N, C-alpha and C positions, 0 to 999 in steps of 0.2 A: 764730390764737391771740390771746387778749386780754391786753394787758399793763398797762393802767392800774391793775390790782391792785397794782402796785409802789408806788403813792403812799402811803407810810406814814410819812414823816418830816417832812412840811411842816407844822409846828405852827401856822402862821398862814394856813392855807388859807381861801379864801373858801367860804362855804356853798354846796354844790351845790344848785341850785334844785330839781331833780327829787326830791331826797331830803329837802330841808328843809321841804317843804310839809307842813302838818299835815293829812294825809289822814284821812278818817274811817275808823273801824274799831271793832268791838265790843271791849269790855274783856275780857281773858281770864278764863276760869272756872277758878279755882284749886281748886275743890271736888274735882275728880278727881285732884288731886295731893296730897291729904291722906289719910293712912292712918287705919284705924279707931281707932288709939290716939292720934290727933291729931298725928302727925309730918307736917310739911309739906315737900315737895320744894323749895319756894321759899326755905326757910331752912336746908335741910340743908347742913352744911359738909363732909360726906363721905358715902360710901355707907353706912358703918356708922351714921352719924347718922340715916339714914332707915330703918334696919332691915336693911341688907345689900344686896348686889347684886341678889338675886332680887326684893326689894321694889322696888328702883329700876327694874329692867327691866319689871316688871309695870305700874308707874305710867307709865313712858315709853310703853309700848305702848298704854296706855289713852288717853294724850294723842294718840298716832298721828301727830304731825307735829313737824317741827323747822325753824325759820326761820334760814337762814344768808344772808350778804350779801357781795358783792364777792369771790367765790371762783370763778375760772375753773376749769373741769374740767381744763385742760391746764397748770395751775400746780402743780409739784412732786407730780404724780400724784394730785391732788385728785379727779379723776373716778373712779379706782379706789377711793379711800377712801370717797367718797359711795356708790358702788354696793355696796361691801362692807357698810357700815353698814345700808343699806336692806334688803339681802338677809338679814342676820343677825337684825335685829330687826323687820322689817316696818314700820318707821317711815318715812313719806314726808318727804323733805328738799325744802324749797322754797328754791331758790338764786336770790336776787334780785340784779339788777344785777351780774353777774360782772365787768363792766368797771370797777366802782367802786373807790374808794380807801379807805384806813383812815379818813380824815376823813369820807368819805361814811358809813361805818359808824357813827361817833360821832354824826353829824348825824341819822341815822335813829333812833338810840336816844333822843336828846333830843327830837326832834320827834314821836315816836310813843309816848311814854310812856303806858302804860295801854291801848294798843291791841293787838289780837290779832296784827296784822301787824308788830309791832316785832321786831327781831332777837333771837333767843334767845342766840346766841353770837357772839363776835367773833374775828377773826384779824387781829392788829395788829402793826405794827412796834414795836420796843421803846419808842421815845419816846412813841408814841400809847398804848401800854398803861399807861405811867406816868401820862400825862395823864388817861386815862379813870378810873384808880384815884383820882387826886387829885380828880376831879370827882364821885366817889361813884357812878359808873355801874356798878360791877362787884360781883358777889356772891362772897364768899370760899367757896372749895371746894377741898378737898384730894383729888385723884385718888388711887387706891390706890397708885400708884407715885411719889407726891409726894416721898417720902424719897430716891428715887434721882435726882431732878433736881438737878444741881449748885446749890449755895447761891447762886452769883452769877447764876443764870439763873431765879430765881423770886422772887416777892414774899413776904416773910416771913408776910404775912397771907393768902397764897394767893388773892389777887384776880386774878393773872395768873401765867403761867409759860411759859418758852420751850418751843418744840415742835420746830421744824425750822429749818435755816438752811444757809448756805454762804458761799463766798468770792466776792469780786469777781473776774471773769475777763475775758479778752479773747477774743471770738469772731471768726473771720475766714473769709471766703469764699476758700478756696484756689484756686478756679477763676478768680477775678477779681483776686486780689492775688498777685503773683509771689512775694513773700517775706513771710509773715505775721509780725506783730510779736509779741514774747513778753514785753516789758517796757513800762513807761510811757515810758521813755527812747526806746524804738524809735518810739513814736507821733509823735515830733517830726520824724522823717525826712521829707524832701521828697517821697518817692514815695507818701506817704499823703495827698496833697492832696485835701481834700473827702471823705474816706472814714471818718473817725472819729466815731462817734455814741454817745450815751448812750441808755439806755432810759428816757426821760422827762426831766423838769425837776427838778433837785435840791432845789428849794424845795417840791416836792410828791411826788417819787418816791424811794422807799427805795433802789432800785438805783442811781439817778443820784446820790443823796446819798452812797451808799457808794463810787461811782466817784470822786467828788471827795475823799472821805476817803482812799481808797487812793492817789490821786495825791499827796495831801499827805504821806503816809507815805513815798512814793517820792522825795520832793523835799525832805527835811529837816524836814518837819513832824511832828506828833505828834497823839495824841488830843486834846490840849489846844490845838493850833494847826493849824487846817484851812486857814489862809490860803494856804500854799504850794500847796494843791490848786486854789484859785481862780486863783492866779497861773499855774499850769500850763495850765489851760484857756484863760486869757486869751492865753497864748503860742500854744496850739494854734489859737485863733481867728485870731490875728494872722498866723500863717504859712499860714493857709488849710486846715489839716488838719481842723479841727473843722467838722462839719456840724450845723446846728440841727434837722435831721430826726430825730425821735425814732424809734429803731429798734424794729421789730416784725418778726416772721417775714415779713410781706408786703413790707416795705421791703427786707429782705435778699434775698428772691427776685427783686425788681425790680432789684437792684443799686444801690439808693439808699443803703444803709448797709452796705457790705461789711465794715466793722470795727465791732463793737459791744461796748461795755463793759457787762457785765451780771452777774447772779449766775451762778455756775458751774453750778448745777443747771438753770437755764433754758437756758443755752447748750448744755449737754450734752444736754438733752432735744431741742433744736432739731437737733443733729447727727444724732440718730436719725431724726427726721422728714425732714430734708432729704436724707438718704441715699437714700431711696426716690424722690426727685425729681431725683437726679443731681447734687446740690449737695454739695460737699466742705467741710463746716464744721469748722474746727479750733478747739479750745478749750484755753486755757492760763491758769493762775493766775499773774499776773506776779510774778516773784521779788523785784522791787524795791518792791512795794506790796501786801502781803497784808492785806486787810481782810475780816473775817468779821462776819456779823450773823445773829441768829435772829429768827424771827417768834414772837409770843406768842399764846396762847389765853386766852380769858376768857369767863365767863358773865355776861350782863347781869343787873343787880340785879332788874329787873322783867320777866324773861323770861316770855313768855306760855305757854311749855311748859318749866317748870323741871326736870321729871324727865328729859325727853328731852335737855335741854341738858346735864345732868350725866352722863347716859349717853354722850352724844357725846364728852365729855371723857375719860371712862373708856376709850372705844374708841380715841381718838387716842393715848392714853398706854399702851395695852396693847402687848404684843409684836407683835401683828398690825398695829396701826396704825403703830407706829414703823418696822416693816420696810417698810410700804407707802410711807412717805416716802422711805426709802432707795432703793426701786426707782425713785423719781422723781429720783434723783441728789441729794436733799437729805440733809443730815446730821442725824439725829434727836437730840433732847436727851438721850435715854437711851442713846445709842450706847455710851458707855464701860461703863455698868453691864450692858448686854445682852451686850457682848463678853466681859465677865468671867463672866457667867452662861451663856455659850454659846448664847444665843438670837438673836444677830445674824445676819442674812442675809449670809453671807460672800461669796457670789457678787455680790450687789448692791454690797457695800462695796468690792469689788475694782475696780469700774467707776468709782468716784468720781475726779474730776480730782485729780491728785497735788499735794500741798502739803508744805512742810517745816516742822517745828516744830508748836507748838500755838497755837490762836487766843487772842488777848486782846481785851478789849472796852472801849470807852470808858465812863466813869462817867456817871451821870445828869447831873451838872453839866457834864461835857465835851460831852455830846451837846447839851445846851441851849445852850451857848456856840457850838458849831459851827453849829447851826440858825440862830442869830441872825446869825452871820457870813455864812452862805450867803444868807439872806433879804435882807441888806443889800447884798451884793456880787456876786451871780451875774449879774444883769442887766447890770451895768457890765462884768463880765469878758468876756461873750460878745456884747455889743451891737456894732452897726456892721457 
């Protein structure tokens, strides 16, 4: 499995060379995305604005292709989602650099402007979605179910909207760890020496950033004060429990990272995969530090396949698309409205890791402040 896709919150990331290069590529031909009455998919702010779903489907099929980037097939059931879209519409999805990060996505958008191989759509962590909108990289578009997306989980201008998410969890190899931890407080116990890992670096990784945020909440911090989270990992490092090895399924199988702090939908998915390999992977959302985050979808302003990009969004926010996220243990943004409408996959919902209460989320200002604190203090916290 590929995990660098987690890198979604490091606002000050260095440009990744492979994606920052201004590669050659022909400019897209938008003639095929304009209807006979002059409506352009590139400027359509809704399906109705383009003449309805039938017209959008027709134009998307004519384009025949969709460019996505930094999306692993084994991330939150993306493989099944990609296959379902291709089968339903006959549109070929080109998935570039699945190991990439959200910053890589933005780099590709800015460096390939006007080229046919530029990304059509983006899957971004919340702070990067905000950043991309501020940079003017996104196209406003209201999917048909836009009104059902909670107000706090979408841009009022419809440049981005949350899609799927989950909670920070603790995954544990019960075969190697005698007693699996269930709280952040447990992670400080001496028996976990050299065993506690994050899925990435919090200056670049969304799950790792979330892990520090959750640790802050578990240690007297708040959305506005992430410093206790840094202090917690500094303590983990000092007592020898924290390992700088970034956890992946491969490092788990090798026994290098028997305890991994990661999104619950990833850890739960690993539990299914590891079961066939004889590895007993336990997953729990820590009761003392519940932190949730959603990933956002967006259409690039200069998408080379604007009709396919908009149809992709419609599919992701359809009942079919939302339930496919759920089957990957991710909580879809439309979960509440679908539950009310009776369209939610109840079997898949019942398999989600258990949490108490409802999730709350940091504001844009709080996230920005937290990123600055992490950028300035993470290296010092875990160095040595």
